[in-house]
MDAnalysis code that builds the backbone (N, CA, C; Angstrom):
import MDAnalysis as mda
import numpy as np

u = mda.Universe.empty(282, n_residues=94, atom_resindex=np.repeat(np.arange(94), 3), trajectory=True)
u.add_TopologyAttr("name", ["N", "CA", "C"] * 94)
u.add_TopologyAttr("resid", np.arange(1, 95))
u.add_TopologyAttr("resname", ["MET", "ALA", "ASP", "PRO", "VAL", "ASP", "PRO", "GLN", "ILE", "ARG", "GLN", "GLN", "GLN", "ARG", "ASP", "VAL", "PHE", "ALA", "SER", "LYS", "VAL", "GLU", "ARG", "ALA", "ARG", "GLU", "MET", "THR", "ILE", "GLU", "GLN", "LYS", "PHE", "LEU", "LEU", "THR", "LEU", "GLN", "LEU", "SER", "GLU", "GLU", "ALA", "MET", "GLU", "TRP", "THR", "ARG", "HIS", "ILE", "ILE", "GLN", "ALA", "GLU", "ASN", "PRO", "GLY", "TRP", "GLY", "PRO", "GLU", "GLU", "VAL", "ALA", "GLU", "GLU", "ILE", "ARG", "ARG", "ARG", "ARG", "ALA", "ILE", "GLN", "ARG", "ARG", "ILE", "GLU", "ASP", "GLN", "GLY", "LEU", "PHE", "VAL", "PRO", "HIS", "HIS", "GLU", "ALA", "GLY", "GLU", "GLN", "ASP", "SER"])
u.atoms.positions = np.array([
    [1.396, -1.113, -0.300],
    [0.166, -0.013, 0.100],
    [0.668, 1.294, 0.363],
    [0.575, 2.244, -0.672],
    [1.528, 3.127, -0.702],
    [1.015, 4.166, 0.472],
    [2.602, 5.244, 0.397],
    [2.690, 5.239, 1.978],
    [1.139, 7.194, 1.000],
    [0.097, 6.814, 1.711],
    [-1.035, 8.469, 1.869],
    [-0.049, 9.774, 2.463],
    [0.789, 10.058, 3.062],
    [1.754, 11.489, 3.082],
    [1.914, 11.670, 2.500],
    [1.383, 13.248, 2.238],
    [2.671, 13.735, 1.316],
    [4.795, 13.657, 1.288],
    [4.925, 14.037, 0.168],
    [6.775, 13.181, 0.438],
    [7.406, 13.293, 1.295],
    [6.684, 15.255, 0.411],
    [7.601, 16.671, 1.362],
    [7.882, 16.188, 3.059],
    [6.313, 16.216, 3.529],
    [5.567, 15.715, 4.579],
    [6.861, 15.092, 5.696],
    [6.080, 13.976, 4.687],
    [7.324, 12.632, 5.954],
    [8.330, 12.942, 5.955],
    [9.609, 13.698, 4.542],
    [10.664, 14.079, 4.793],
    [10.810, 14.915, 6.254],
    [10.222, 16.341, 5.611],
    [10.276, 16.518, 7.601],
    [9.333, 15.829, 9.297],
    [9.064, 15.041, 8.454],
    [8.727, 13.949, 9.332],
    [10.358, 13.603, 10.539],
    [10.364, 13.490, 9.529],
    [11.806, 12.663, 9.509],
    [12.894, 13.546, 9.445],
    [13.218, 14.476, 9.414],
    [14.172, 15.251, 10.450],
    [13.423, 16.107, 11.949],
    [12.515, 16.101, 12.138],
    [11.801, 16.896, 13.370],
    [12.660, 16.095, 13.895],
    [12.051, 14.183, 14.217],
    [12.985, 13.231, 14.709],
    [14.168, 13.281, 14.678],
    [15.019, 13.125, 13.492],
    [15.835, 13.501, 14.127],
    [16.745, 14.218, 14.828],
    [16.038, 15.266, 14.303],
    [16.670, 16.434, 15.355],
    [16.388, 16.286, 16.730],
    [14.835, 15.756, 17.341],
    [14.849, 15.369, 18.066],
    [15.872, 14.193, 19.167],
    [16.294, 13.314, 18.221],
    [17.011, 12.213, 18.602],
    [18.852, 13.081, 18.776],
    [18.745, 14.027, 17.997],
    [20.168, 14.681, 18.571],
    [20.452, 15.578, 19.829],
    [19.681, 16.084, 19.969],
    [19.033, 17.061, 21.397],
    [19.523, 16.200, 22.330],
    [18.374, 14.969, 22.303],
    [18.632, 13.682, 23.180],
    [20.264, 13.551, 23.984],
    [20.484, 12.866, 22.520],
    [21.951, 12.397, 22.538],
    [22.698, 13.427, 23.407],
    [22.589, 15.123, 23.095],
    [23.035, 16.230, 24.023],
    [22.662, 16.026, 25.210],
    [21.723, 15.852, 26.400],
    [21.647, 16.237, 26.955],
    [22.572, 14.965, 28.039],
    [22.580, 15.444, 29.965],
    [22.971, 15.074, 30.349],
    [22.148, 14.059, 31.115],
    [22.851, 13.253, 31.704],
    [22.015, 12.215, 32.594],
    [21.029, 12.580, 33.818],
    [21.667, 14.348, 34.188],
    [20.244, 15.143, 34.802],
    [19.114, 15.181, 34.066],
    [20.336, 15.971, 32.997],
    [18.627, 17.061, 32.165],
    [17.690, 15.726, 32.292],
    [18.194, 14.126, 30.768],
    [17.107, 13.748, 30.500],
    [16.663, 13.199, 32.311],
    [16.703, 12.646, 33.695],
    [16.116, 12.771, 34.616],
    [15.065, 13.404, 34.489],
    [15.546, 15.276, 34.759],
    [14.934, 16.046, 35.155],
    [12.794, 15.604, 34.025],
    [13.661, 16.180, 32.945],
    [12.324, 15.912, 31.539],
    [11.544, 14.956, 32.568],
    [12.167, 14.178, 32.953],
    [11.541, 13.012, 33.140],
    [10.614, 13.166, 33.791],
    [11.268, 13.655, 34.624],
    [10.258, 13.979, 35.988],
    [9.386, 15.147, 35.381],
    [9.472, 15.858, 34.240],
    [8.177, 16.748, 34.482],
    [6.686, 16.487, 33.486],
    [8.382, 14.916, 32.672],
    [6.533, 14.558, 32.306],
    [5.966, 13.560, 32.752],
    [6.360, 13.072, 33.899],
    [5.501, 12.221, 34.453],
    [4.609, 12.495, 35.153],
    [5.090, 14.161, 36.022],
    [3.962, 15.373, 36.811],
    [2.899, 15.666, 36.008],
    [3.274, 16.047, 34.632],
    [2.599, 16.264, 33.274],
    [1.304, 15.312, 33.561],
    [2.099, 13.996, 32.557],
    [0.833, 13.294, 32.852],
    [-0.322, 12.205, 34.087],
    [0.255, 13.189, 34.862],
    [-0.581, 13.105, 36.782],
    [-1.308, 13.588, 36.285],
    [-0.941, 15.477, 35.383],
    [-1.645, 15.926, 35.891],
    [-3.613, 15.700, 35.724],
    [-2.494, 15.252, 33.748],
    [-3.834, 15.546, 32.724],
    [-4.346, 13.687, 33.021],
    [-3.779, 13.103, 34.163],
    [-4.571, 11.784, 34.815],
    [-5.883, 12.369, 35.624],
    [-5.691, 13.291, 36.285],
    [-6.393, 14.109, 37.518],
    [-7.248, 14.381, 36.749],
    [-6.849, 15.359, 35.652],
    [-8.188, 16.160, 35.193],
    [-9.020, 15.432, 34.105],
    [-8.380, 14.286, 33.839],
    [-9.520, 13.995, 32.903],
    [-10.266, 12.779, 33.839],
    [-10.137, 12.151, 35.244],
    [-11.335, 11.872, 36.025],
    [-12.053, 12.845, 36.472],
    [-10.595, 14.008, 36.733],
    [-12.133, 14.827, 37.746],
    [-13.056, 15.423, 36.062],
    [-13.477, 15.233, 34.990],
    [-13.279, 15.525, 34.215],
    [-14.634, 14.330, 33.996],
    [-14.185, 13.057, 34.122],
    [-15.071, 12.126, 33.672],
    [-16.025, 12.156, 34.807],
    [-15.754, 12.586, 36.241],
    [-16.309, 12.761, 38.191],
    [-16.512, 13.985, 37.808],
    [-17.593, 14.593, 37.582],
    [-17.594, 16.046, 38.438],
    [-17.747, 16.283, 39.440],
    [-18.184, 15.497, 40.029],
    [-18.620, 15.551, 41.694],
    [-17.258, 15.284, 42.127],
    [-17.178, 14.237, 41.677],
    [-15.203, 14.098, 42.982],
    [-14.083, 14.882, 43.270],
    [-13.826, 15.092, 45.034],
    [-13.186, 16.301, 45.179],
    [-11.933, 15.075, 44.778],
    [-11.027, 15.936, 45.188],
    [-9.629, 15.374, 45.410],
    [-9.232, 14.175, 45.540],
    [-9.774, 13.589, 46.809],
    [-9.349, 12.933, 47.545],
    [-10.148, 11.112, 46.702],
    [-11.753, 12.105, 46.214],
    [-12.116, 9.790, 45.102],
    [-11.266, 10.548, 44.437],
    [-10.602, 11.832, 43.142],
    [-10.324, 11.116, 42.274],
    [-8.589, 10.333, 42.579],
    [-8.125, 10.941, 43.708],
    [-7.099, 10.084, 43.934],
    [-7.835, 8.771, 43.963],
    [-8.586, 8.362, 44.680],
    [-8.554, 6.933, 45.156],
    [-8.467, 5.934, 44.018],
    [-9.173, 6.181, 42.497],
    [-9.578, 6.344, 41.183],
    [-7.937, 5.637, 40.747],
    [-6.519, 6.984, 40.153],
    [-5.624, 6.629, 40.415],
    [-5.182, 5.609, 40.058],
    [-5.520, 5.414, 42.215],
    [-5.140, 4.206, 42.186],
    [-5.525, 3.139, 42.287],
    [-6.548, 3.123, 42.441],
    [-7.869, 1.405, 41.498],
    [-6.818, 1.861, 39.903],
    [-6.631, 2.430, 39.562],
    [-5.995, 2.477, 38.216],
    [-5.175, 1.739, 37.569],
    [-3.991, 1.978, 38.839],
    [-2.691, 1.820, 38.680],
    [-2.472, 0.326, 38.828],
    [-3.163, -0.234, 40.155],
    [-3.416, -1.502, 40.388],
    [-3.812, -2.745, 39.264],
    [-5.119, -1.817, 38.115],
    [-4.952, -2.172, 36.937],
    [-4.572, -2.562, 35.955],
    [-3.542, -1.925, 35.459],
    [-2.232, -1.282, 35.528],
    [-1.025, -2.575, 35.623],
    [-1.038, -2.669, 36.888],
    [-0.577, -3.516, 37.699],
    [-0.749, -5.707, 37.196],
    [-1.430, -5.167, 38.355],
    [-1.972, -6.491, 37.462],
    [-2.500, -7.251, 35.984],
    [-2.539, -6.354, 35.014],
    [-2.386, -6.790, 33.727],
    [-1.197, -6.939, 33.576],
    [0.132, -5.991, 34.463],
    [1.558, -6.422, 33.358],
    [2.039, -7.693, 33.880],
    [0.986, -7.583, 35.332],
    [2.426, -9.247, 35.709],
    [0.916, -10.331, 35.495],
    [0.537, -10.130, 35.080],
    [0.216, -11.279, 33.766],
    [0.624, -10.971, 32.630],
    [1.573, -10.774, 32.127],
    [1.349, -10.843, 31.043],
    [0.810, -10.990, 29.669],
    [-0.491, -9.384, 29.917],
    [-1.753, -9.506, 28.962],
    [-0.791, -8.240, 27.908],
    [0.149, -7.098, 29.317],
    [0.615, -6.159, 28.484],
    [2.552, -6.029, 28.105],
    [3.258, -5.887, 27.267],
    [4.164, -5.099, 27.524],
    [4.608, -4.300, 26.950],
    [5.032, -2.937, 27.852],
    [5.135, -1.613, 26.732],
    [6.025, -1.971, 25.981],
    [5.549, -0.995, 24.734],
    [6.164, -0.675, 23.805],
    [8.232, -0.928, 23.825],
    [8.598, -0.268, 24.540],
    [9.972, -0.435, 24.326],
    [10.782, -2.255, 25.501],
    [9.908, -2.663, 26.136],
    [10.281, -4.122, 26.242],
    [9.695, -5.100, 25.137],
    [8.987, -4.947, 23.803],
    [8.596, -5.136, 23.165],
    [9.491, -5.727, 22.486],
    [9.629, -4.688, 22.020],
    [11.759, -5.097, 21.479],
    [12.746, -5.616, 21.545],
    [12.437, -5.050, 23.422],
    [13.925, -6.473, 23.321],
    [13.427, -8.059, 23.667],
    [11.841, -7.839, 23.371],
    [11.949, -9.734, 23.579],
    [11.785, -9.867, 21.832],
    [12.054, -8.957, 21.182],
    [12.006, -9.371, 19.260],
    [12.879, -10.290, 19.202],
    [14.308, -9.551, 20.056],
    [16.331, -9.926, 19.579],
    [16.408, -10.807, 20.011],
])
């Protein structure tokens, strides 16, 4: 099947990706760690907002409990081998 994306756009995507990879390679371990922390905090904030939007009457404690519940489900799924994160799936194929 032919690629439906315009070749110029596809090349721009590759260029942007290459630029991101190069910037990541230039980062120190400390910078990478801090960026990971920031992204994790941002993901948690998004999760809180989503849960709050799904359940407008809930307070902070109920939202926190729902986050714990969802994490427990995620752990069970991972423990049972029903889901393998993408980065780990590549390691298993090797």
